[in-house]
LUMRO-52744 format. One record per atom (N, C-alpha, C): residue number from 1; residue in one letter; y, z, x negated. Coordinates in steps of 0.1 Angstrom, whole numbers, plus 2048, in hexadecimal, padded with zeros to 3 digits. Each point is the difference from the previous one (the first is absolute). Last residue first. Layout:
REM residues N
<NUM; "a"; <Y; Z; X>>
...
This chain:
REM residues 53
<53; "k"; <731; 908; 8B9>>
<53; "k"; <7F3; 800; 808>>
<53; "k"; <7F9; 80D; 7FF>>
<52; "a"; <829; 7F5; 7E9>>
<52; "a"; <803; 803; 80E>>
<52; "a"; <7F2; 801; 808>>
<51; "f"; <804; 7F1; 7D2>>
<51; "f"; <801; 80F; 801>>
<51; "f"; <802; 804; 80E>>
<50; "s"; <7FD; 7D2; 7F7>>
<50; "s"; <7F3; 806; 7FD>>
<50; "s"; <801; 810; 800>>
<49; "l"; <827; 7E6; 807>>
<49; "l"; <7F7; 7FF; 80C>>
<49; "l"; <7F3; 807; 7FD>>
<48; "l"; <81F; 7FC; 7DD>>
<48; "l"; <805; 80A; 80A>>
<48; "l"; <7F6; 800; 80C>>
<47; "i"; <7F8; 7DF; 7DF>>
<47; "i"; <7FD; 80E; 7FB>>
<47; "i"; <804; 80A; 80A>>
<46; "k"; <80B; 7D4; 80A>>
<46; "k"; <7F2; 802; 801>>
<46; "k"; <7FC; 80E; 7FB>>
<45; "m"; <82D; 7F3; 7FB>>
<45; "m"; <7FD; 803; 80E>>
<45; "m"; <7F1; 802; 802>>
<44; "r"; <80F; 7F3; 7D6>>
<44; "r"; <804; 80E; 803>>
<44; "r"; <7FD; 804; 80E>>
<43; "a"; <7F9; 7D3; 7F2>>
<43; "a"; <7F6; 809; 7FA>>
<43; "a"; <803; 80F; 803>>
<42; "e"; <81E; 7DF; 80F>>
<42; "e"; <7F4; 7FF; 807>>
<42; "e"; <7F5; 80A; 7FA>>
<41; "t"; <829; 7FB; 7EA>>
<41; "t"; <802; 807; 80C>>
<41; "t"; <7F3; 800; 808>>
<40; "e"; <800; 7E7; 7D9>>
<40; "e"; <801; 80E; 7FD>>
<40; "e"; <801; 809; 80D>>
<39; "q"; <802; 7D1; 803>>
<39; "q"; <7F2; 804; 7FD>>
<39; "q"; <800; 80F; 7FD>>
<38; "g"; <82A; 7ED; 807>>
<38; "g"; <7F8; 7FF; 80D>>
<38; "g"; <7F2; 805; 7FD>>
<37; "i"; <81C; 7FB; 7DB>>
<37; "i"; <805; 80C; 808>>
<37; "i"; <7F8; 800; 80D>>
<36; "f"; <7F8; 7DB; 7E5>>
<36; "f"; <7FB; 80C; 7F9>>
<36; "f"; <804; 80D; 809>>
<35; "i"; <811; 7D6; 80D>>
<35; "i"; <7F2; 800; 802>>
<35; "i"; <7FA; 80D; 7FB>>
<34; "e"; <82D; 7F9; 7F7>>
<34; "e"; <7FE; 802; 80E>>
<34; "e"; <7F1; 801; 804>>
<33; "r"; <80C; 7F3; 7D4>>
<33; "r"; <803; 80E; 802>>
<33; "r"; <7FE; 804; 80F>>
<32; "l"; <7FB; 7D3; 7F4>>
<32; "l"; <7F5; 808; 7FB>>
<32; "l"; <803; 80F; 802>>
<31; "e"; <822; 7E3; 80B>>
<31; "e"; <7F5; 7FE; 809>>
<31; "e"; <7F4; 808; 7FC>>
<30; "r"; <826; 7FF; 7E4>>
<30; "r"; <803; 808; 80C>>
<30; "r"; <7F4; 7FF; 80A>>
<29; "e"; <7FD; 7E7; 7D8>>
<29; "e"; <7FF; 80E; 7FD>>
<29; "e"; <803; 808; 80D>>
<28; "n"; <807; 7D2; 802>>
<28; "n"; <7F2; 803; 7FF>>
<28; "n"; <7FD; 80F; 7FE>>
<27; "e"; <82D; 7F1; 800>>
<27; "e"; <7FA; 7FF; 80D>>
<27; "e"; <7F2; 803; 800>>
<26; "l"; <816; 7FE; 7D7>>
<26; "l"; <804; 80C; 807>>
<26; "l"; <7FA; 800; 80E>>
<25; "i"; <7F9; 7D9; 7E6>>
<25; "i"; <7F8; 80C; 7FB>>
<25; "i"; <804; 80D; 808>>
<24; "c"; <818; 7D9; 80A>>
<24; "c"; <7F3; 7FF; 805>>
<24; "c"; <7F7; 80C; 7FB>>
<23; "k"; <82C; 7FC; 7F0>>
<23; "k"; <800; 804; 80E>>
<23; "k"; <7F2; 7FF; 806>>
<22; "g"; <806; 7F1; 7D4>>
<22; "g"; <802; 80F; 801>>
<22; "g"; <800; 805; 80E>>
<21; "e"; <7FE; 7D1; 7F8>>
<21; "e"; <7F3; 807; 7FC>>
<21; "e"; <801; 80F; 801>>
<20; "k"; <827; 7E7; 808>>
<20; "k"; <7F7; 7FE; 80B>>
<20; "k"; <7F3; 807; 7FD>>
<19; "s"; <820; 800; 7DE>>
<19; "s"; <804; 809; 80B>>
<19; "s"; <7F7; 7FE; 80C>>
<18; "e"; <7FA; 7E4; 7DB>>
<18; "e"; <7FC; 80E; 7FC>>
<18; "e"; <804; 80A; 80C>>
<17; "q"; <80E; 7D3; 804>>
<17; "q"; <7F1; 801; 801>>
<17; "q"; <7FB; 80E; 7FD>>
<16; "s"; <82E; 7F7; 7FA>>
<16; "s"; <7FC; 800; 80E>>
<16; "s"; <7F1; 801; 802>>
<15; "e"; <810; 7FC; 7D5>>
<15; "e"; <803; 80D; 805>>
<15; "e"; <7FD; 801; 80F>>
<14; "e"; <7FA; 7D7; 7EB>>
<14; "e"; <7F6; 809; 7FB>>
<14; "e"; <803; 80E; 805>>
<13; "d"; <81F; 7DE; 80A>>
<13; "d"; <7F3; 7FE; 807>>
<13; "d"; <7F6; 80A; 7FC>>
<12; "r"; <829; 801; 7E9>>
<12; "r"; <801; 805; 80E>>
<12; "r"; <7F3; 7FE; 808>>
<11; "m"; <802; 7EE; 7D4>>
<11; "m"; <7FF; 80E; 800>>
<11; "m"; <802; 806; 80E>>
<10; "r"; <804; 7D2; 7FC>>
<10; "r"; <7F2; 804; 7FD>>
<10; "r"; <7FF; 80F; 800>>
<9; "e"; <82B; 7EE; 803>>
<9; "e"; <7F9; 7FE; 80C>>
<9; "e"; <7F1; 804; 7FF>>
<8; "r"; <81A; 801; 7D9>>
<8; "r"; <805; 80A; 809>>
<8; "r"; <7F8; 7FF; 80E>>
<7; "r"; <7F9; 7DE; 7E0>>
<7; "r"; <7FA; 80C; 7FC>>
<7; "r"; <804; 80C; 809>>
<6; "v"; <814; 7D6; 808>>
<6; "v"; <7F2; 800; 803>>
<6; "v"; <7F9; 80D; 7FC>>
<5; "a"; <82D; 7FB; 7F4>>
<5; "a"; <7FE; 801; 80E>>
<5; "a"; <7F2; 800; 805>>
<4; "i"; <809; 7F8; 7D2>>
<4; "i"; <804; 80E; 804>>
<4; "i"; <7FE; 802; 80F>>
<3; "l"; <7FB; 7D5; 7EF>>
<3; "l"; <7F5; 808; 7FD>>
<3; "l"; <802; 80F; 803>>
<2; "y"; <823; 7E1; 806>>
<2; "y"; <7F6; 7FE; 80A>>
<2; "y"; <7F4; 809; 7FD>>
<1; "m"; <824; 7FF; 7E2>>
<1; "m"; <803; 807; 80C>>
<1; "m"; <7F5; 7FF; 80B>>
């Protein structure tokens, strides 16, 4: 019985760790996407401004 409880606890800990890692990855992807969108917007504005001159 004890081994089963320890095993279940270990599995829960692993799942929790995987969940934390998954959230961290999603957060990093979101930040990178925001940076990319910002850079893309800036590049488009520069192009538009060059046509306006």
